[in-house]
C-alpha positions as CSV (number, residue, x, y, z in Angstrom):
1,M,0.0,0.0,0.0
2,T,1.7,3.2,-1.1
3,S,1.5,6.5,0.7
4,E,-0.2,8.0,-2.3
5,L,-3.1,5.6,-2.0
6,I,-3.4,6.1,1.8
7,I,-3.3,9.9,1.5
8,G,-5.8,9.8,-1.4
9,A,-8.2,7.6,0.5
10,L,-8.0,9.7,3.7
11,S,-8.5,12.9,1.6
12,L,-11.5,11.4,-0.2
13,G,-13.0,10.4,3.1
14,L,-12.4,13.8,4.6
15,I,-14.0,15.6,1.6
16,S,-16.8,13.0,1.5
17,S,-17.7,13.8,5.1
18,F,-19.3,17.0,4.0
19,H,-21.7,14.9,1.9
20,C,-22.1,12.5,4.9
21,V,-23.1,15.3,7.2
22,G,-25.9,16.2,4.9
23,M,-27.1,12.7,4.1
24,C,-26.3,10.7,7.3
25,G,-27.2,13.5,9.7
26,P,-30.7,12.0,10.6
27,I,-29.1,8.7,11.4
28,A,-26.4,10.3,13.6
29,F,-29.1,12.2,15.5
30,A,-31.2,9.1,15.8
31,L,-28.5,7.1,17.7
32,P,-30.0,6.2,21.1
33,V,-27.1,7.5,23.1
34,Q,-28.4,10.6,24.7
35,H,-29.3,8.8,28.0
36,L,-25.9,7.3,28.3
37,S,-22.9,8.6,30.4
38,P,-20.3,10.4,28.4
39,I,-17.9,7.4,28.4
40,L,-20.6,4.9,27.2
41,R,-21.9,7.5,24.7
42,M,-18.5,7.8,23.2
43,G,-18.0,4.0,23.2
44,S,-21.3,3.3,21.5
45,T,-20.7,6.0,18.9
46,L,-17.2,4.7,18.1
47,S,-18.7,1.2,17.9
48,Y,-21.2,2.4,15.3
49,H,-18.5,4.0,13.2
50,L,-16.2,0.9,13.6
51,G,-19.1,-1.1,12.1
52,R,-19.2,1.3,9.1
53,I,-15.5,1.0,8.6
54,T,-15.6,-2.8,8.9
55,T,-18.2,-3.0,6.1
56,Y,-16.1,-0.6,4.0
57,S,-13.0,-2.8,4.6
58,A,-14.9,-5.9,3.5
59,L,-16.0,-4.2,0.3
60,G,-12.4,-3.2,-0.2
61,A,-11.4,-6.8,0.0
62,I,-13.9,-7.8,-2.7
63,F,-13.1,-5.0,-5.1
64,G,-9.4,-5.0,-4.4
65,L,-9.5,-8.7,-5.5
66,L,-11.3,-7.7,-8.7
67,G,-8.7,-4.9,-9.2
68,R,-6.0,-7.5,-8.9
69,Q,-7.5,-9.5,-11.7
70,V,-7.6,-6.3,-13.9
71,Y,-3.9,-5.7,-13.0
72,L,-2.9,-9.2,-13.9
73,A,-4.7,-8.9,-17.2
74,G,-2.6,-5.8,-17.9
75,F,-5.6,-3.4,-18.2
76,Q,-5.1,-1.3,-15.0
77,R,-4.3,1.9,-16.8
78,W,-7.3,1.7,-19.2
79,F,-9.6,0.5,-16.5
80,S,-8.8,3.5,-14.4
81,I,-9.5,5.8,-17.3
82,I,-12.7,4.0,-18.1
83,L,-13.8,4.3,-14.5
84,G,-13.1,8.0,-14.5
85,V,-15.0,8.6,-17.7
86,L,-18.0,6.5,-16.3
87,V,-18.0,8.6,-13.1
88,L,-18.1,11.9,-15.1
89,F,-20.8,10.5,-17.4
90,L,-23.0,9.4,-14.5
91,L,-22.5,12.8,-12.9
92,I,-23.6,14.6,-16.0
93,Q,-26.7,12.4,-16.2
94,Y,-27.5,13.2,-12.6
95,M,-27.0,16.9,-13.1
96,Q,-29.4,16.8,-16.1
97,Q,-32.1,14.6,-14.6
98,K,-31.7,15.6,-11.0
99,S,-32.2,12.0,-10.0
100,R,-30.0,9.0,-9.3
101,I,-29.6,6.3,-11.8
102,Q,-30.2,3.3,-9.5
103,P,-31.1,-0.3,-10.5
104,G,-34.2,-1.8,-8.9
105,W,-32.2,-4.3,-6.9
106,I,-30.3,-1.6,-5.2
107,T,-33.5,0.2,-4.3
108,R,-34.8,-3.1,-2.8
109,L,-31.6,-3.6,-0.9
110,Q,-31.8,0.0,0.5
111,T,-35.4,-0.7,1.7
112,R,-34.4,-3.8,3.5
113,L,-31.3,-2.2,5.1
114,L,-33.4,0.8,6.3
115,N,-35.9,-1.6,7.9
116,T,-33.1,-3.5,9.6
117,M,-31.5,-0.2,10.8
118,S,-34.9,0.9,12.2
119,R,-35.1,-2.3,14.3
120,L,-31.5,-1.9,15.5
121,L,-32.2,1.7,16.5
122,K,-34.8,0.5,18.9
123,D,-32.4,-2.1,20.4
124,Q,-30.6,-0.9,23.5
125,R,-27.9,-3.6,23.6
126,S,-24.3,-2.3,23.0
127,G,-23.6,-4.7,20.1
128,S,-26.5,-3.2,18.2
129,F,-24.5,0.0,17.5
130,F,-21.8,-2.0,15.7
131,L,-24.4,-3.9,13.6
132,L,-26.1,-0.6,12.9
133,G,-22.9,0.8,11.6
134,M,-22.3,-2.3,9.4
135,A,-25.8,-1.9,7.9
136,N,-25.2,1.8,7.3
137,G,-22.0,1.0,5.4
138,L,-24.0,-1.0,2.9
139,L,-26.5,1.8,2.1
140,P,-26.2,3.1,-1.5
141,C,-24.0,6.2,-1.4
142,G,-22.3,8.0,-4.3
143,M,-19.2,8.7,-2.2
144,V,-18.8,5.1,-1.2
145,Y,-19.1,4.2,-4.9
146,L,-16.2,6.6,-5.5
147,A,-14.2,4.9,-2.8
148,I,-15.0,1.5,-4.4
149,A,-13.8,2.8,-7.7
150,G,-10.5,3.8,-5.9
151,A,-10.3,0.2,-4.5
152,L,-10.8,-1.2,-7.9
153,S,-7.9,0.8,-9.2
154,T,-5.5,-0.9,-6.8
155,N,-3.7,-4.1,-7.7
156,Q,-3.8,-6.0,-4.4
157,L,-6.6,-7.3,-2.1
158,T,-4.9,-5.8,0.9
159,D,-4.6,-2.5,-0.9
160,G,-8.3,-2.5,-1.5
161,V,-8.9,-3.2,2.2
162,F,-6.6,-0.5,3.4
163,F,-7.9,2.0,0.9
164,M,-11.5,1.5,2.0
165,A,-10.5,1.5,5.7
166,A,-8.6,4.8,5.2
167,F,-11.6,6.2,3.4
168,G,-13.8,5.3,6.4
169,F,-11.3,6.8,8.9
170,G,-11.2,10.0,6.8
171,T,-15.0,10.5,7.4
172,L,-14.6,10.1,11.2
173,P,-13.8,13.7,12.3
174,A,-16.8,15.3,10.8
175,L,-19.2,12.5,11.7
176,L,-18.0,12.3,15.3
177,A,-18.4,16.1,15.5
178,L,-21.9,15.7,14.1
179,N,-22.7,13.0,16.8
180,W,-21.6,15.3,19.6
181,F,-22.3,18.8,18.3
182,G,-24.9,18.1,15.6
183,H,-27.4,20.4,17.3
184,L,-25.2,23.3,16.3
185,A,-25.5,22.4,12.6
186,S,-28.7,23.7,11.1
187,I,-30.5,21.9,8.3
188,S,-29.6,24.7,5.8
189,L,-25.9,24.3,6.7
190,R,-26.1,20.5,6.1
191,N,-27.9,21.1,2.8
192,R,-25.2,23.5,1.7
193,M,-22.5,20.8,2.6
194,K,-24.5,18.3,0.5
195,Q,-24.4,20.6,-2.5
196,L,-20.6,20.2,-2.6
197,T,-21.0,16.5,-3.6
198,P,-21.1,17.0,-7.4
199,Y,-17.8,18.9,-7.3
200,V,-16.2,16.1,-5.2
201,I,-17.4,13.5,-7.7
202,A,-16.1,15.5,-10.7
203,V,-12.6,15.8,-9.0
204,M,-12.6,12.1,-8.3
205,G,-13.5,11.3,-11.9
206,V,-10.7,13.5,-13.3
207,L,-8.2,12.0,-10.8
208,L,-9.1,8.5,-12.0
209,I,-8.5,9.5,-15.6
210,L,-5.2,11.2,-14.7
211,R,-4.1,8.1,-12.7
212,G,-4.6,6.0,-15.8
213,L,-2.6,8.4,-18.0
214,N,0.7,7.6,-16.2
215,L,2.0,11.2,-16.3
216,G,4.5,10.6,-13.5
217,I,3.0,13.2,-11.3
218,P,3.3,12.1,-7.6
219,Y,0.0,11.5,-5.8
220,I,-2.0,12.6,-8.9
221,S,-0.8,10.5,-11.8
222,P,1.9,8.1,-10.7
223,V,3.4,5.6,-13.1
224,L,1.4,2.4,-12.8
225,E,3.2,-0.8,-13.0
226,S,1.9,-3.2,-15.6
227,A,1.8,-6.9,-14.8
228,R,2.1,-7.8,-18.5
229,G,5.1,-5.6,-18.9
230,A,6.9,-6.7,-15.7
231,A,10.1,-8.6,-16.1
232,I,10.0,-12.3,-14.9
233,D,13.0,-13.4,-12.8
234,C,13.5,-17.1,-13.2
235,H,16.4,-17.4,-10.7
């Protein structure tokens, strides 16, 4: 796992947290922790976020493995460019139609997850916070999709795991602040934060394209090693 990927994942998580504040604010406010002592409240809140990051890491393992297959096939550069173009295309479609392009099975999954989370919110057991976070990590989210695209552009299963975990940790500062000081953030402020999402998506799409162009620019367009072009040492 290179420092470029770690920094990129943390930065994406940090920037994405502005979107998370707008979209996940109601869930953060709904966590049943107000009656707990400060220590238990913090522990339960961290357990919830650890559940999110665990789910992100599992997704990173799956898509990091897929990215490994792309790397071994020698298509990593072109795959990164295609992903970036696809991200920009979907963004343009969204901006024109003002609605998400979402397959029916994802909508059904979202409904089931929300029902599960509703039941977990009523459960007062400590383990429920972790499960609630895991369920939240599976909710359809444009910023998580972007992180998955980043995991796909890696060439190792472990890189995919660490990329998604770093993305999750990058979202922590803003979301923890929302859990503790959310009453200070008005609905209009959260909506303004959510409006930054298209710009973040556009930047991510451009970065994926630049990453595939192999321009030799550190952190932005590093030279990607090609599995097909790598020398084979028989000794």
